N, C-alpha and C positions, 0 to 999 in steps of 0.2 A: 517608721521613718523611711523615706524614699531617697535613694541615692541617684545622682545624675551622672550619666556617662559623659565622655568628652564631646559627643555630638549633641548633647542637650536632652537626650531622651532618658526616660526613667529606667532604672535598673531594678527589676523585680526577680529575685532569685527563688521565689516560691514556685509551687506547681503551675500557677497561671502564667508566670513569667517564662518558665521552661516550655510550656505548651505554645505560648506566643512566639518564642524564639524558634521553635521547631517549625511552626507554620510559616514564619517569615523565611526561614532557610529553604523550605520546600517551594515557596513562591519564587524565590530568587533562582533556585535550581531549575524550575520550569521555564522561567524567563530566559535563562542562559541557554537551555536546550532549544527553545524556539528561535533564538537569535542565531545559534549555530546552524540550525536547519535552514533558516532563510539565507544565511551566508553560503551554505553549501549549494542551495538551489541557484543563487546568483552565479556562483562559480561554474556550475554545470551548464547553465544557459550560455555563459560567456564562452566556455570551451566548445560547446556544441555548435555555436554559430560560426566558429572559425573552421570547422571541419568541412571538407569538400570531397565529394566522391570523384572517381576517375571519369565517370559519365558527365558530371557537372563541368569538369575541366575541358573535356572534349567538346561539349556543347558551347562553352565560352570561346574556345578556339575557332569553332565553325562560325560563330557569330562575328568574331573579330575578322575572320577571313572575308566573310560576306561584306562587312562594313568597309574593309580596305578595298575590296573589288569595286564597290559603289563609288568610293572616293576616287579610285583610279579610272572610273568611267567604263569598266568592263561589263557592268550590269545595267540594263536599260531601266529607267525609272518608270 
């Protein structure tokens, strides 16, 4: 006789059921680890794209100054 669980799947408490449960557990564990790894990679990319070095900031300041000078007519086109 086979019992049904609340989600409609069969419940097998014999060796095959235990082995199947273990395989399913390992599959879910692997999927969870992969999802955590993907989430960590997304977070790393997000945080790394917001980091700017001092040199980047100085370069941007210089470009802004040059643009402002052009706007003010100080630099010949």
